[in-house]
N, C-alpha and C positions, 0 to 999 in steps of 0.2 A: 603892556600886560593884557592878555586876552585869553579867556577860557571858552572853549568850544565843546559843547555837548553833542558829539557826533551822532548819537542815536536820535536826537531831536531834529537834525538837519533834513530838510526836504528841498526839492527844487521844482520849478514849474515844468521842466522837461527832463527827459532822460539825459544823463551825464551833465546836468547842471552843476556848476561848481561854486564853492565858496573859497575865494583866495585867502590863504592863511599867511604866507610869507613869500618874499622874493629876496633871496640871499645871494647877492652877487651874480644874478642871472639864473639862479636855480630856484624854481617855483615849487611851492607846496600848496596843494589845493585839495579840498574835501569834495568828493563827487557823490551825488545821489543818483541812482538809476534803477530802472526796472526793465530795461531793454538792452540788447546787445549794442556794442559800439561798431566800429568798422575796422577791417583789416588795415593796419598801418605799420610803418617803421619810423623810428626816430633817429635823427642824426647823432644824438647822445644817448646816454643810459637813462633808464626809467625804473623807478622803484614804485611798486604797486602794493599797498597794504590793505587787506580787507578788514575793516573795522566793525562791520555788521553785515550779516547775511552770508551768502555763498556765491562764488563766481567760478564759472568754468572758463579757464584760460586756454585758448588755442594759440599755438605758436609754431613756427616753422624752423627746423634745423636741417641744413643741407638739403633743402627742397622737400623735406618730408614733414607732414603735419603731425603735431602731437597735441594732446589735451591733458590738463590736470585740473583737479577740483581744488579750489582754494576756499578754506573755511575761515570764519572769524579768527583773526590773529595771524593768518598766513600772509607771507610776503612773496611777491614775484619780482625778480630782477630781470629786466630785458636789457641785454647789452646793445650798444649802438648797432643799428641795422637789423635787429631781430624783428621779423614780421610777427605780429600778434593781434589778437582780438579778444575782448572780454565779453562773456555772456553771463549776466547775473541769473541766478535762479531765484525768481521772485524779486524782492527789493534788496538792494545792497548799498552800502556806504563804503567808499574806497578813498584812501588817502594816496595821492599821486605826487611823487617828487620827480621833477624833470627839468630840463633846460627850458628857459623862457621861450615861448613861441612854438613849442612842440605841439604836435597834433593830439 
């Protein structure tokens, strides 16, 4: 049993993470950030839930770049191989569920 107050979580660096669970190779981590990540793709699916703040999510479909604004409570699903990068607007806290070892 563990209770996490996501709005109280901070990290020493952008995209610092608090590991929450590893369920048969699928990890759940809480991230704190105030800076953009990097363009990347994952071999598996990724679920990205904004718990606090706003995140501008950039992603590529068929070689074309798209952008969507994610507000608190919004969820982004990246299928395997989808190139994407998250740009927080100010400070954001994000719950990420993905295969263990993903970038």
